[in-house]
Structures are given as structure tokens and as C-alpha cells.
LUMMARDO-680623 format. One record per atom (N, C-alpha, C): residue number from 0; atom name; x negated, y, z. Coordinates in steps of 0.02 Angstrom, whole numbers, plus 32768, in hexadecimal, padded with zeros to 4 digits. Layout:
% LUMMARDO-680623
i|at|xx|yy|zz
NUM|CA|X|Y|Z .
...
END
This chain:
% LUMMARDO-680623
i|at|xx|yy|zz
0|N|4F38|A4EE|9EA3 .
0|CA|4F4C|A498|9E72 .
0|C|4F54|A4C6|9E33 .
1|N|4F28|A495|9E00 .
1|CA|4F24|A481|9DAD .
1|C|4F60|A455|9DB4 .
2|N|4F83|A454|9D79 .
2|CA|4FA2|A430|9D56 .
2|C|4F92|A421|9D0F .
3|N|4F8C|A3EE|9CDC .
3|CA|4F7D|A3DD|9C9F .
3|C|4FB9|A3A7|9C77 .
4|N|4FB1|A3D6|9C3D .
4|CA|4FE9|A3AC|9C17 .
4|C|4FDB|A37A|9BED .
5|N|4FE6|A33C|9BEE .
5|CA|4FE0|A30C|9BC6 .
5|C|5016|A2F3|9BB6 .
6|N|500B|A2BE|9B74 .
6|CA|5051|A2B7|9B42 .
6|C|5033|A251|9B59 .
7|N|5074|A227|9B5E .
7|CA|5078|A1E0|9B76 .
7|C|50BB|A1EE|9B59 .
8|N|509C|A1A6|9B0F .
8|CA|50BF|A173|9AEA .
8|C|50E1|A139|9B30 .
9|N|511A|A13B|9B3A .
9|CA|513C|A10E|9B6B .
9|C|5144|A0B7|9B1B .
10|N|5161|A098|9B3F .
10|CA|5150|A050|9B23 .
10|C|519E|A059|9AF2 .
11|N|51CA|A06B|9AFC .
11|CA|520B|A07F|9ACA .
11|C|51C6|A0B5|9A8B .
12|N|51AD|A0BF|9A87 .
12|CA|5181|A0F5|9A53 .
12|C|5199|A141|9A68 .
13|N|51AA|A159|9A9E .
13|CA|51CE|A186|9AA6 .
13|C|51A3|A1BA|9AC6 .
14|N|5185|A1FD|9AAC .
14|CA|514B|A20D|9AE3 .
14|C|5151|A24E|9AFC .
15|N|513E|A252|9B35 .
15|CA|514C|A27B|9B7A .
15|C|5125|A2B1|9B71 .
16|N|5135|A2F1|9B7A .
16|CA|50FF|A315|9B8B .
16|C|5107|A32D|9BDC .
17|N|50C0|A320|9BFA .
17|CA|50D9|A30A|9C45 .
17|C|5092|A358|9C5D .
18|N|50B9|A355|9C96 .
18|CA|507A|A38F|9CC1 .
18|C|5071|A371|9CFC .
19|N|501C|A365|9D0D .
19|CA|500E|A327|9D35 .
19|C|4FDD|A354|9D5C .
20|N|4FED|A351|9D96 .
20|CA|4FD2|A37D|9DC1 .
20|C|4F78|A361|9DD4 .
21|N|4F58|A38C|9DE3 .
21|CA|4F04|A36C|9DDA .
21|C|4EFB|A37D|9E3D .
22|N|4F24|A382|9E63 .
22|CA|4F00|A392|9EA8 .
22|C|4F10|A359|9EC8 .
23|N|4F3D|A319|9EBC .
23|CA|4F66|A2F9|9EDA .
23|C|4F38|A2AA|9ED3 .
24|N|4EEF|A2B8|9EBB .
24|CA|4ED3|A273|9EAC .
24|C|4EFE|A238|9E8C .
25|N|4F24|A243|9E5E .
25|CA|4F54|A20A|9E3A .
25|C|4F24|A1EE|9E06 .
26|N|4F38|A1C4|9DEF .
26|CA|4F24|A1B3|9DA3 .
26|C|4F4E|A1A2|9D78 .
27|N|4F47|A178|9D44 .
27|CA|4F9A|A19A|9CF7 .
27|C|4FA2|A15B|9D1F .
28|N|4F8C|A112|9D34 .
28|CA|4FDB|A0E2|9D49 .
28|C|5000|A10E|9D60 .
29|N|4FE9|A12B|9D94 .
29|CA|5037|A156|9DC8 .
29|C|5046|A18F|9DB6 .
30|N|503B|A1AB|9D93 .
30|CA|505A|A1F5|9D5C .
30|C|5084|A1C7|9D31 .
31|N|5085|A178|9D23 .
31|CA|50B4|A160|9CDE .
31|C|50E8|A13C|9D18 .
32|N|50D8|A13D|9D56 .
32|CA|50FC|A0FA|9D87 .
32|C|512F|A154|9DB0 .
33|N|5103|A191|9DC2 .
33|CA|5133|A1BE|9DCF .
33|C|5162|A1DD|9DAC .
34|N|515E|A1DC|9D65 .
34|CA|5180|A1FD|9D38 .
34|C|51CA|A1C8|9D15 .
35|N|51A8|A186|9D35 .
35|CA|51DD|A13F|9D23 .
35|C|51DD|A132|9CD7 .
36|N|51A1|A14E|9CBA .
36|CA|5192|A145|9C83 .
36|C|5191|A0E9|9C56 .
37|N|5195|A0C4|9C80 .
37|CA|519E|A07D|9C8A .
37|C|51A8|A05E|9CBE .
38|N|51EC|A021|9CA6 .
38|CA|521A|A013|9CE8 .
38|C|51F1|9FF1|9D1D .
39|N|5221|9FE9|9D5F .
39|CA|51E4|9FE9|9DA7 .
39|C|51D9|9F9A|9D88 .
40|N|518F|9F90|9DA6 .
40|CA|5181|9F52|9DAB .
40|C|5167|9F2F|9D66 .
41|N|5165|9F57|9D45 .
41|CA|513A|9F66|9CEE .
41|C|50F8|9F80|9CE2 .
42|N|50DE|9FA3|9D27 .
42|CA|5098|9FBD|9D16 .
42|C|5071|9FD4|9D71 .
43|N|505B|9FC7|9D6B .
43|CA|501D|9FDD|9DAE .
43|C|5032|9FA1|9DBF .
44|N|5039|9F6B|9DBA .
44|CA|5061|9F1D|9DEF .
44|C|5028|9F12|9E14 .
45|N|4FE6|9F3E|9E0A .
45|CA|4FB4|9F0B|9E5C .
45|C|4FB6|9F5C|9E66 .
46|N|4FCA|9F81|9E62 .
46|CA|4FB1|9FBC|9E89 .
46|C|4F81|9FF1|9E74 .
47|N|4F63|9FFE|9E33 .
47|CA|4F2F|A023|9E29 .
47|C|4EE9|9FEF|9E3C .
48|N|4EDB|9FAD|9E4E .
48|CA|4EA4|9F76|9E4A .
48|C|4E83|9F80|9E24 .
49|N|4E9B|9F6A|9DDD .
49|CA|4E7F|9F62|9D98 .
49|C|4E74|9F0F|9DB0 .
50|N|4EB0|9EF7|9DB7 .
50|CA|4EAE|9EB3|9DBE .
50|C|4EFF|9E92|9DAA .
51|N|4F0D|9EAC|9D72 .
51|CA|4F4B|9EAE|9D36 .
51|C|4F26|9EF3|9CF8 .
52|N|4F69|9EBE|9CD6 .
52|CA|4F68|9EEC|9C8D .
52|C|4F9D|9F1E|9C6E .
53|N|4FC2|9F14|9CC0 .
53|CA|5001|9F34|9CBB .
53|C|5002|9F94|9CA0 .
54|N|4FC6|9FAC|9CBB .
54|CA|4FE8|9FFD|9CAA .
54|C|4F91|A00D|9C75 .
55|N|4F9D|9FC5|9C32 .
55|CA|4F76|9FE4|9BFD .
55|C|4F8A|A020|9BD2 .
56|N|4F5E|A042|9BB7 .
56|CA|4F6E|A077|9B83 .
56|C|4F3E|A077|9B52 .
57|N|4F48|A08F|9B11 .
57|CA|4F24|A095|9AEF .
57|C|4F1A|A0F4|9AF4 .
58|N|4EED|A102|9ACA .
58|CA|4ECB|A149|9AE1 .
58|C|4ED6|A14B|9A94 .
59|N|4EFD|A18F|9A9A .
59|CA|4F1E|A1B8|9A4C .
59|C|4ED6|A1E8|9A44 .
60|N|4EDC|A204|9A79 .
60|CA|4EA3|A240|9A79 .
60|C|4E5D|A246|9A62 .
61|N|4E40|A28A|9A6F .
61|CA|4DF8|A27B|9A78 .
61|C|4DD1|A298|9AB7 .
62|N|4E15|A290|9ADD .
62|CA|4DF3|A29B|9B29 .
62|C|4DB6|A27F|9B40 .
63|N|4D7C|A29F|9B5D .
63|CA|4D58|A253|9B6B .
63|C|4D60|A253|9BC4 .
64|N|4D5E|A200|9BBD .
64|CA|4D74|A1DA|9BFE .
64|C|4D28|A1D5|9C11 .
65|N|4D2A|A1BD|9C60 .
65|CA|4D07|A1AA|9C7D .
65|C|4D02|A151|9C67 .
66|N|4CA5|A137|9C6B .
66|CA|4CA5|A0F4|9C4D .
66|C|4CDA|A0DD|9C59 .
67|N|4CD0|A089|9C46 .
67|CA|4CFE|A070|9C5A .
67|C|4CDE|A04D|9C93 .
68|N|4CF9|A024|9CC9 .
68|CA|4CD0|9FFD|9D03 .
68|C|4CCD|9FB6|9CFD .
69|N|4CAA|9F85|9D06 .
69|CA|4CAD|9F30|9D01 .
69|C|4CF6|9F27|9D2B .
70|N|4D14|9F3F|9D41 .
70|CA|4D45|9F14|9D4D .
70|C|4D78|9F30|9D18 .
71|N|4D6C|9F5D|9D09 .
71|CA|4DC8|9F7B|9CDB .
71|C|4DB3|9F4D|9C93 .
72|N|4D67|9F64|9C75 .
72|CA|4D39|9F1F|9C44 .
72|C|4D5B|9F01|9C4A .
73|N|4D51|9EC6|9C8A .
73|CA|4D5C|9E7B|9C8B .
73|C|4DB0|9E79|9C8A .
74|N|4DDD|9E96|9CB3 .
74|CA|4E15|9E9D|9C9E .
74|C|4E2B|9EA3|9C63 .
75|N|4E19|9EC7|9C46 .
75|CA|4E3C|9EE0|9BF6 .
75|C|4E0C|9E8F|9BDA .
76|N|4DE6|9E76|9BD9 .
76|CA|4DE1|9E36|9BAA .
76|C|4E00|9E10|9BA8 .
77|N|4E1E|9E06|9BE4 .
77|CA|4E54|9DD0|9BEE .
77|C|4EA5|9DE5|9BF1 .
78|N|4EAB|9E30|9BD8 .
78|CA|4EF5|9E51|9BB8 .
78|C|4F00|9E42|9B7F .
79|N|4F44|9E45|9B62 .
79|CA|4F6F|9E44|9B2A .
79|C|4F6F|9E70|9B00 .
80|N|4F69|9E82|9ACB .
80|CA|4F86|9EB6|9A8E .
80|C|4F36|9EF5|9AB0 .
81|N|4F03|9ED3|9AC5 .
81|CA|4ED4|9F0C|9AD0 .
81|C|4EBD|9F2A|9A84 .
82|N|4EA4|9F5C|9A90 .
82|CA|4E85|9F7D|9A52 .
82|C|4E5A|9FC0|9A68 .
83|N|4E2E|9FA5|9A35 .
83|CA|4DE4|9FE9|9A2D .
83|C|4DED|A029|9A7A .
84|N|4E1C|A059|9A71 .
84|CA|4E3B|A089|9A8F .
84|C|4E6A|A066|9ACB .
85|N|4E6B|A031|9AD6 .
85|CA|4E86|A01A|9B1B .
85|C|4E5D|A03D|9B57 .
86|N|4E87|A03C|9B90 .
86|CA|4E73|A046|9BCF .
86|C|4EA1|A047|9C07 .
87|N|4E8E|A035|9C3E .
87|CA|4EBF|A02B|9C7F .
87|C|4EC4|A06D|9C9D .
88|N|4F0E|A071|9C84 .
88|CA|4F34|A0B9|9CB3 .
88|C|4F18|A0D3|9D00 .
89|N|4F13|A096|9D37 .
89|CA|4EEF|A090|9D68 .
89|C|4EA3|A0B7|9D76 .
90|N|4E82|A0AC|9D2F .
90|CA|4E4E|A0BF|9D36 .
90|C|4E36|A0F2|9D33 .
91|N|4E76|A134|9D0B .
91|CA|4E59|A174|9CFB .
91|C|4E7A|A19F|9D2E .
92|N|4E50|A1B0|9D3B .
92|CA|4E75|A1E4|9D85 .
92|C|4E6D|A239|9D4F .
93|N|4E9B|A240|9D64 .
93|CA|4EB9|A287|9D57 .
93|C|4EA4|A2C8|9D65 .
94|N|4E87|A2E8|9D48 .
94|CA|4E58|A323|9D6C .
94|C|4E5B|A345|9D19 .
95|N|4E34|A3A1|9D31 .
95|CA|4E51|A3CB|9CFF .
95|C|4E34|A3BC|9CC3 .
96|N|4E00|A36F|9CAC .
96|CA|4DE3|A365|9C7C .
96|C|4E12|A33E|9C48 .
97|N|4E46|A33B|9C6A .
97|CA|4E69|A305|9C47 .
97|C|4EB8|A342|9C37 .
98|N|4E9C|A360|9C36 .
98|CA|4ED4|A39B|9C04 .
98|C|4ED4|A381|9BBA .
99|N|4F08|A37B|9BA1 .
99|CA|4F0B|A36C|9B59 .
99|C|4F02|A31A|9B6A .
100|N|4F03|A2F5|9B7D .
100|CA|4F00|A29D|9B7D .
100|C|4F55|A28C|9B5F .
101|N|4F37|A270|9B19 .
101|CA|4F71|A243|9AF6 .
101|C|4F73|A205|9B17 .
102|N|4FA6|A1D3|9B2B .
102|CA|4F9F|A19C|9B31 .
102|C|4FDF|A175|9B0B .
103|N|4FD6|A129|9B04 .
103|CA|501B|A113|9B17 .
103|C|501C|A0D1|9B11 .
104|N|5059|A0B9|9B42 .
104|CA|504E|A07E|9B6C .
104|C|5031|A035|9B42 .
105|N|501E|A016|9B4B .
105|CA|5025|9FC1|9B26 .
105|C|5063|9FBB|9B44 .
106|N|5072|9F7F|9B10 .
106|CA|50B0|9F65|9B06 .
106|C|50A8|9F33|9B48 .
107|N|50E2|9F1F|9B76 .
107|CA|50E1|9EEC|9BB7 .
107|C|50D2|9EA8|9B92 .
108|N|50B7|9EA0|9BBC .
108|CA|50A0|9E62|9BC3 .
108|C|50B6|9E27|9BE0 .
END
């Protein structure tokens, strides 16, 4: 088992140093939920299907992420508070290559 270290800044501006497992096929949205970094019902509303933007985050680190898929791109084109570094947390799989990832949760829309 290999865990990675990531930093997540919540919607109140508090940065959390998180240890996330890479062997559980989790995505970033699920990590945020498991650490309760956003109130219940305000993140991952669609269950991680890229059909809402409740898990939108801003990527602050230089971590290389997978290409954005069509569903993610379409959802972000309709979301609020979108920036150039916006991604959907449900589309970022947690693996060893995500070591050092730093994100900030987008405001709740």
C-alpha cells in the first residue's frame, strides 16, 4: 500500500495536509468527502458522474493530471466560478502520480 500526501484548501480557506490511499480506487471528490472537508450534501451531489460541478476545485500545484474528458469539459463550461485551473474532483483519480497535489475547493454555487 502506498499513500500520498496532498493539500486541500477547503471553502473556508483552511489548508489541510491529507494522506490519501492509492490502493482504493478513490478520486479526489471521495477523499474530500471521507475527510469531511465540505458539508454533507455540498460536494459530489451527482455521485461522481461529472454531471454537476459541486466538486469543482482549482489545481494549485504543477501536478500532471490526465486530459480532461468531454463530460468534464462540458460540465465546467456550464459551472460557476470556473478558472483556467478548474477541474472536477470526481475526475481526478488518486494514484502515486498525484503525490504533492495541491487544490482549493471552488466556492459552493
